Backbone as CSV, one residue per row, in Angstrom:
resi,resn,N_x,N_y,N_z,CA_x,CA_y,CA_z,C_x,C_y,C_z
1,MET,2.687,-1.989,-23.417,2.529,-2.136,-21.840,3.431,-3.369,-22.236
2,SER,3.963,-3.511,-20.860,4.895,-4.656,-21.218,4.323,-5.701,-19.629
3,GLY,4.529,-6.945,-19.918,3.773,-8.081,-18.958,3.905,-7.420,-17.542
4,GLU,4.773,-6.960,-17.273,5.576,-6.558,-15.553,4.069,-5.321,-15.376
5,TYR,4.430,-4.808,-16.335,3.787,-3.214,-16.116,1.725,-3.834,-15.897
6,ARG,1.540,-4.104,-16.770,0.108,-4.934,-16.534,-0.659,-6.076,-15.515
7,ARG,0.473,-6.601,-14.905,0.219,-7.056,-13.248,0.330,-6.120,-12.674
8,GLY,1.737,-5.211,-12.360,1.333,-4.373,-11.369,0.141,-3.258,-11.593
9,VAL,-0.216,-2.667,-12.652,-1.724,-2.351,-12.942,-2.686,-3.027,-12.281
10,TYR,-2.978,-4.061,-12.664,-3.828,-5.016,-12.186,-3.728,-5.344,-10.750
11,ARG,-2.799,-5.561,-9.830,-2.655,-5.612,-8.570,-3.366,-4.219,-8.013
12,GLU,-2.801,-3.280,-8.645,-3.782,-1.582,-8.107,-4.649,-1.857,-8.200
13,LYS,-5.034,-2.304,-9.350,-6.471,-2.237,-9.568,-7.466,-2.730,-8.488
14,ARG,-7.217,-4.540,-8.051,-7.486,-5.370,-7.323,-7.309,-4.747,-5.675
15,THR,-6.244,-4.271,-5.711,-5.685,-4.068,-4.389,-7.112,-2.459,-4.071
16,ALA,-7.520,-1.438,-4.760,-8.233,-0.388,-4.699,-9.418,-0.859,-4.664
17,GLU,-9.947,-2.064,-5.512,-11.352,-2.609,-5.108,-11.459,-3.044,-4.065
18,GLN,-10.563,-3.953,-3.054,-11.100,-4.554,-1.874,-11.237,-3.576,-1.197
19,LEU,-10.280,-2.223,-1.128,-10.514,-1.196,-0.362,-11.627,-0.455,-0.920
20,THR,-12.197,-0.560,-1.540,-13.408,0.299,-1.442,-15.000,-1.018,-1.027
21,LYS,-14.081,-2.140,-1.393,-15.528,-3.010,-0.391,-15.343,-3.025,1.026
22,ASP,-14.236,-2.538,1.530,-13.879,-2.286,2.976,-14.651,-0.665,3.432
23,GLY,-15.154,-0.287,2.730,-15.934,1.697,2.580,-15.094,2.655,2.222
24,TYR,-13.688,2.391,1.416,-12.920,3.507,1.696,-13.253,4.177,-0.134
25,LEU,-13.083,5.328,0.215,-13.023,6.107,-1.093,-11.722,5.764,-1.478
26,CYS,-11.407,5.252,-3.139,-10.110,5.372,-3.436,-9.602,5.973,-4.161
27,VAL,-8.612,6.948,-4.739,-7.993,7.086,-5.543,-6.803,6.713,-6.215
28,GLU,-7.077,5.947,-7.194,-5.367,5.452,-7.953,-4.222,6.344,-8.913
29,SER,-3.603,5.829,-8.704,-2.196,6.271,-9.505,-1.828,5.155,-9.989
30,ARG,-2.498,4.698,-10.766,-2.082,3.110,-11.320,-0.424,3.665,-12.409
31,GLY,0.245,2.660,-12.499,1.982,2.317,-13.010,2.789,4.027,-12.654
32,SER,2.493,4.346,-11.335,2.957,5.657,-11.106,4.525,5.306,-11.095
33,HIS,5.320,6.644,-10.712,6.494,6.214,-10.055,7.075,7.117,-9.137
34,GLY,5.252,7.186,-8.373,5.164,8.035,-6.988,5.341,7.516,-6.112
35,VAL,5.071,8.283,-4.271,5.133,7.896,-3.347,4.091,6.814,-3.356
36,CYS,3.123,6.837,-3.438,2.094,5.802,-3.154,1.035,5.772,-4.639
37,ASP,0.758,4.299,-4.681,-0.234,4.132,-5.962,-2.084,4.114,-5.746
38,VAL,-2.060,4.096,-4.004,-3.703,4.258,-4.432,-3.510,5.129,-2.560
39,LEU,-4.403,5.862,-2.701,-5.326,6.695,-1.378,-6.033,6.371,-1.328
40,ALA,-6.236,6.022,0.100,-7.927,5.770,0.390,-8.379,6.702,1.588
41,VAL,-9.389,6.560,1.954,-10.116,8.014,2.418,-11.662,7.135,2.942
42,LYS,-11.514,7.077,4.305,-12.804,6.944,5.017,-12.948,7.964,6.306
43,ARG,-13.906,8.226,6.420,-13.858,9.148,7.787,-13.145,8.705,8.910
44,GLY,-12.465,9.475,9.153,-11.233,9.433,10.499,-9.611,8.635,10.033
45,GLN,-9.657,8.255,8.678,-8.382,7.565,7.955,-8.403,7.714,6.857
46,VAL,-7.082,7.807,6.586,-6.394,7.866,5.352,-5.551,7.114,5.048
47,LEU,-5.224,5.867,3.850,-4.256,5.071,3.862,-3.502,5.450,2.458
48,ALA,-2.127,5.231,2.658,-1.462,5.845,1.580,-0.177,3.878,0.966
49,VAL,-0.909,3.807,0.297,-0.760,2.416,-0.128,0.281,2.323,-1.481
50,GLN,1.458,1.150,-1.657,2.446,1.379,-2.368,1.715,-0.353,-2.281
51,CYS,1.348,-0.722,-4.128,1.327,-1.998,-4.983,2.379,-2.959,-5.077
52,LYS,2.576,-4.507,-4.426,3.342,-4.885,-5.066,2.782,-5.845,-6.213
53,SER,2.907,-6.688,-6.924,3.052,-7.901,-7.330,3.565,-9.196,-6.683
54,GLY,2.898,-10.084,-6.250,3.357,-11.030,-5.867,3.643,-10.843,-4.515
55,ASP,5.392,-11.617,-4.037,4.862,-11.586,-2.678,6.217,-10.002,-3.091
56,SER,5.800,-8.772,-2.653,7.087,-8.099,-2.530,8.547,-7.937,-2.381
57,GLU,8.997,-7.435,-3.262,10.823,-7.097,-2.655,11.017,-6.308,-2.061
58,LEU,11.261,-5.796,-1.115,11.433,-4.683,-0.168,12.572,-3.769,-1.008
59,ARG,12.382,-2.580,-0.452,13.695,-1.735,-0.623,13.067,-0.454,0.241
60,GLY,14.506,-0.078,0.675,14.622,0.842,1.845,14.177,1.900,1.164
61,LYS,14.525,2.133,0.292,14.360,3.899,-0.510,12.746,4.188,-0.847
62,TRP,12.139,3.361,-1.375,10.669,3.240,-1.217,10.164,3.571,-0.009
63,ILE,10.286,2.247,0.601,9.678,2.384,2.363,9.553,3.727,2.823
64,ASN,10.938,3.993,2.951,11.400,5.340,3.815,10.437,6.461,3.054
65,ALA,10.635,6.835,1.591,10.014,7.703,1.087,8.642,7.835,1.421
66,LEU,7.720,6.817,1.316,6.473,6.457,1.701,6.142,6.698,3.144
67,PHE,6.951,6.219,3.903,6.924,6.274,5.199,6.862,7.630,5.921
68,GLU,8.179,8.711,5.098,7.805,10.113,5.748,6.796,10.617,4.889
69,ALA,6.016,10.651,3.359,5.001,11.246,2.983,4.406,10.805,3.977
70,ALA,3.665,9.913,3.761,2.467,9.580,5.080,2.484,9.995,6.219
71,SER,3.977,10.116,6.751,3.640,10.587,8.449,3.623,12.319,7.862
72,ARG,3.974,12.947,7.390,3.694,14.391,7.476,2.325,14.609,7.060
73,VAL,1.539,13.904,6.355,0.059,14.203,6.324,-0.957,13.440,7.303
74,GLY,-0.414,12.332,8.143,-0.949,11.803,8.718,-1.693,10.775,8.071
75,ALA,-1.508,10.222,7.342,-2.159,9.023,6.832,-1.426,7.413,7.206
76,VAL,-2.089,6.466,6.934,-1.010,5.317,7.650,-0.651,4.524,6.233
77,PRO,0.837,4.463,6.509,1.559,4.444,5.230,1.412,2.472,5.322
78,LEU,0.964,2.174,3.748,0.638,0.645,4.028,2.159,-0.099,2.706
79,VAL,1.956,-1.697,2.823,2.410,-2.130,1.444,1.408,-2.824,1.518
80,ALA,0.803,-3.160,-0.043,-0.258,-3.935,-0.205,0.614,-5.116,-1.537
81,ASP,0.737,-6.612,-0.963,0.858,-6.875,-2.373,0.230,-8.788,-2.002
82,TRP,-0.050,-9.486,-2.761,-0.550,-10.740,-2.953,0.483,-11.749,-3.017
83,PRO,0.932,-12.322,-1.983,1.984,-13.250,-2.002,1.234,-14.751,-2.194
84,LYS,0.050,-15.111,-1.742,-0.544,-15.968,-2.400,-2.107,-15.801,-3.226
85,ARG,-2.023,-16.428,-4.138,-3.162,-16.218,-5.271,-4.605,-15.672,-4.692
86,GLY,-4.546,-14.572,-5.049,-6.320,-14.094,-4.639,-5.919,-13.821,-3.491
87,GLN,-4.891,-13.194,-2.760,-5.168,-12.972,-1.178,-4.559,-11.718,-0.573
88,LEU,-5.330,-10.648,-0.584,-4.241,-9.026,-0.461,-3.835,-8.966,1.157
89,ARG,-2.377,-8.573,0.827,-1.535,-9.188,2.053,-1.558,-7.162,2.794
90,LEU,-1.935,-6.640,3.881,-1.839,-5.149,3.856,-0.059,-5.355,5.144
91,ARG,0.476,-4.492,4.725,1.107,-4.444,6.019,1.729,-2.961,6.235
92,ARG,1.825,-2.711,7.618,2.204,-1.405,7.657,3.353,-1.099,8.386
93,ILE,3.820,-0.087,7.688,5.287,0.462,7.814,5.531,1.359,9.180
94,THR,5.946,0.704,9.716,6.348,1.932,11.417,7.396,2.711,11.898
95,GLY,8.378,2.513,10.660,9.444,3.386,11.074,10.135,3.693,9.935
96,LEU,11.433,4.320,9.948,12.118,4.595,9.014,12.959,2.830,9.043
97,HIS,13.436,2.311,7.880,14.638,1.410,7.136,15.620,1.842,7.179
98,ARG,16.714,0.690,8.350,18.157,1.619,8.394,18.770,0.583,7.508
99,ASP,19.534,1.504,6.196,20.644,0.765,5.366,21.349,-0.482,6.015
100,ARG,21.001,-1.569,4.795,21.462,-2.697,5.254,21.154,-3.506,6.310
101,SER,20.274,-3.283,7.147,19.329,-4.032,8.663,18.601,-5.045,7.861
102,PRO,18.511,-6.089,8.496,17.667,-7.439,7.823,16.170,-6.734,8.587
103,TYR,16.142,-5.740,9.593,14.653,-5.527,9.916,14.037,-4.579,9.450
104,TRP,12.838,-5.170,8.806,12.007,-4.491,8.082,10.952,-3.984,9.187
105,PRO,10.925,-2.802,9.065,9.803,-2.196,10.340,8.231,-2.243,9.706
106,LEU,7.602,-3.849,9.460,6.697,-3.650,9.237,5.788,-4.352,10.061
107,GLU,4.065,-4.216,10.342,3.492,-4.738,10.945,2.174,-5.421,10.451
108,PRO,1.245,-6.286,10.296,0.392,-7.021,9.705,-0.432,-5.369,9.884
109,PHE,-1.545,-5.463,8.878,-2.242,-4.224,9.118,-4.154,-4.918,8.740
110,THR,-4.746,-4.644,9.308,-6.222,-5.071,9.000,-6.985,-3.617,9.194
111,THR,-8.024,-3.906,7.976,-8.649,-2.025,7.964,-9.809,-2.449,8.541
112,ASP,-10.099,-0.888,8.892,-11.554,-0.579,9.268,-12.876,-1.216,8.034
113,GLU,-13.188,-2.582,8.664,-14.137,-2.897,7.586,-15.557,-2.030,7.222
114,ALA,-15.373,-1.327,8.994,-16.659,-0.780,8.671,-17.339,0.359,7.555
115,ALA,-17.934,0.058,6.816,-18.743,0.903,5.965,-18.876,2.301,6.229
116,GLY,-18.207,3.059,5.394,-18.306,4.534,5.801,-19.472,5.320,5.821
117,PRO,-19.818,6.566,6.260,-21.195,6.608,6.461,-21.952,6.974,5.137
């Protein structure tokens, strides 16, 4: 297992742990090459989360795939990364990224931190 893969799995696990603390039930797909790494569910809200190590490098292809898949099922598409040591950053994908555009359709996202039922 490469160091990069291990770091990615570690960040996915930490992201799921933080969302669990916020009252979400999380299903992880560690190291996957699918559309999302963590599916987090709470009454009335489903989060489809793609986790990145460090300050994530944005790419239109995976951002658009995540946005489209989440939109089809009514989930909130999120990018989770860790730009500062020990601090999770969540950003909601608000639309499709146009090829070669400097604009990324992202906005800060804060979880509903109320514990589930």
